[in-house]
N, C-alpha and C positions, 0 to 999 in steps of 0.2 A: 451614643450608640443606640439607646432605646429610641431616640428621635428618628433615626433612620429606619428602624423596624416599623415604628408606628406610621411613618410616612409611606413606606411600601404597602402596608396594610390598607391605609386610607386610599392610596392611588388605585390599588387593586379593587377595593370596594366600589370606588367611583366607576371603574371600568365595568364592573358587573352591572351597576345601575344603568350605565349607558348602553349596555348590551340588550336592551329591550327591543331593538329593531330587528332587521332581517338577518343580521350576523350575530345573533345572540350567543351561539355556542362558541364562535371564534373569540369574541370579547370575554365571555364568561370563562372559557378555558384559559385564556391568557391571564386573566385576573387570578383565578385559582392557582394556576401554575406558578405565577409570580409570587403569590403568598407562600406556597409550599417551598419554592426555591429560596426565598428570603429567610424563612424559618430554618431551613436546613443550613443555609450559609451562616446564620447567626450562631450555630453550634461549632463552627470551625475557627480555630485560631483566636487571637486577641488583638486589641488595638487596631491599627490601620489594616492589618491582615484580615481581621474579622470584618471590617467595613467592606473591604474588597470582596470577601467571600459572600457577604450579604448582597451586594450589588450584582456580582456575577451570578449567584444563585437565583436572584429575582429575574434577571434577564433571561437566563437559560430556561427557568421554569415557565416564564411567560411565552417564550418561543415554542416550547414543546406543547404547552397547553393550548396555545393559539392554533397550532397545526392540527391537533386532534379536534378542536372545536370547529375549525374550517371544514374538515372532512365531514363532520356531522351536519353542518349547515348546508353542504352541497348535496347531501343525500335527499333526493326528492321522493315522491310517493312511489314511483316505480322501484327505486332502490330499496325502500322500506318493505315493499311487498316481496321482492326477491329475497331479501335478507330473512324475512319472516318465513317464507316458504322453505328456504334452505335450513333454517333452524328447526322447523317443524318436521321436515321429511328426510333429511340426509343423515345417514349414520355418522358416528364419530370417525373422523379421518377422511371423509369423502368431500371433495371440493366441488363447489358450484361456482360457475363463472358467467358473467354477463357484461355487456357494455351498454351504458345508458346513452342513447343518442341526444337526449336533452342536455346532459351535462358534459358529454364527451369523456366520461370517466369509466374505465373498465375495472371490474371488481372480481376478485377471487376470494370466496369465503369458505373456510374449512372449520366445521365444528370439531372441537378437540375433546371435550369431556362433558358428559351430561350428569347432573346430580339434582337432588331435591334441595330447594332452598329452605331458609329458616321458617318460612310460612307454608311449607309443603308444596310450593309450586316448583315446576321443573325449570332448571336453569342450565345454560350451556355456555361453556367457555369456547371461544373461537378466535381464529386469526383471520384477518382480512388483508389482502394485498391489493392496493389500488394504484392504478397508473393515472396520475393527475398531471396532464400537460407534459407527458413524457418523463415524469419523475415517479419512480417506484417507491412506494411507502408500505411498510408492514406495520399493522396495528394489532393489538391484542385486546380482547374485550370479553365481557360477560353479559348475557341477556337472559331475562327471566320471562316465562310465559305468564301472561296476565289472565284473569278470569274470563275475559272476552275472547281469548284465543290468540291475541296479538302478542308479539315479542317486544319487550322493552329493553333497550340497552341500559344496563345499570352501571357499567364501568367500561372505560375505553382508555388504553394507554398507547 
């Protein structure tokens, strides 16, 4: 049983290392999601049922993490500027929308809650709805304002 867990962790770590290229968020997200899913699966059942839960959790976690990572990989400079502008200027609950002609992805970003982070910086929770190739996805995230005025996404689900 431990062998399967260790194997999942090693494979995910290799995926993270391989993620140093242009799709680093996709590969890294899949790796981290797979690790998380495998760990959660290891807590379910026993014997062959636990093995199936580990495998299923690893695959489901990798799929979800890979999707979130691919969204971050496809955000180009224009999207990052629009996201930052939205987080900087829009009040909670007001949606900003745009379509990026470079990536053919339309975005709707809505800040949900603004608060001060642990280090005193402003952070905002937000939702983003993206139409990627005709497929609608809703993601939830948190971004914090950096000292240089830019917004950095610190969490994305």
